[in-house]
N, C-alpha and C positions, 0 to 999 in steps of 0.2 A: 504494500500500500504506500502511496506517495506521502511524503512528509508534508507538513503544512507549508514549509518554505518552497518545496517543489511545486505544490499546487498554486501557490501565489505566483511563482515564477512563470508557470505555464499560462496562468490567467493574464499576467502582464504582457507576456510575449504575444498574446492574441489581440492586444490592443492595436489600433491603427498606428502607422509609422509616426505620425505627428505627435500622438500621445506618448508613445514610447520615448521619442526624442526629448520631449518636455520632461518626462519623468527622469530620464537619464541625466539631464542637465541638473535637475533639482537634487538628485542623489549625489552627483559629483560636487555640487556646491556645498552640500551638507558635510562632505568629507573634508572640504577645505576650511570649514569653520574651525577656528582655533589654530589655523596654520599661521606661520610667521606673518604678521600684519605688514611688516616692512618689505616682504619679499617682492611684491609687485613693484613697489617704488624702486627697489634695488635692481630688478630686472629691467625696468624702463631706463634707468641710468646706464646700465650696461649696454643696452641696445643703442642708446644715443652715442655712447663712447665708441662702440664698434662702427656705427654708421659714420661718425666723424673720421675715424681712422681710414675707412674705405674711401670716403670722399676726398680726403687729403692725400691719399696715396701712401700713407704710412703702413697700411695693411697689405700683406702679400696674399693675393687671391689665387686660387687654383680652379680650373674648370671642374664642374661637378663630376664628370666622367673619371677624371684623374683621382679625385677624392674617393670615389666609390671603389675604384681599382685598388688604391692603397689600403682602404679599410678591409676589403675582401682578403688581400694578401696578409694583412696583420692577423685577421681571424684564422686564416689557414695556418699561420705559424703558431698560433695559440693551441691548435688541435694537436700539434706534434708533441 
């Protein structure tokens, strides 16, 4: 017999997409309550700093394909 949680999950998954998305957002926001309140401010500052570095030419950029190849290679090395 399904547990109460499994039944609830099944019922919720039967909801229309828009309702599930709204519920998912509410659940995620509830998990973030109590998170570091300064985190968003700090992330915005970091984004501004990185954007300024890119615009000024201080940052060395790589094409996405190169970054992905390098990441895959590092992951392969970790498996060994």
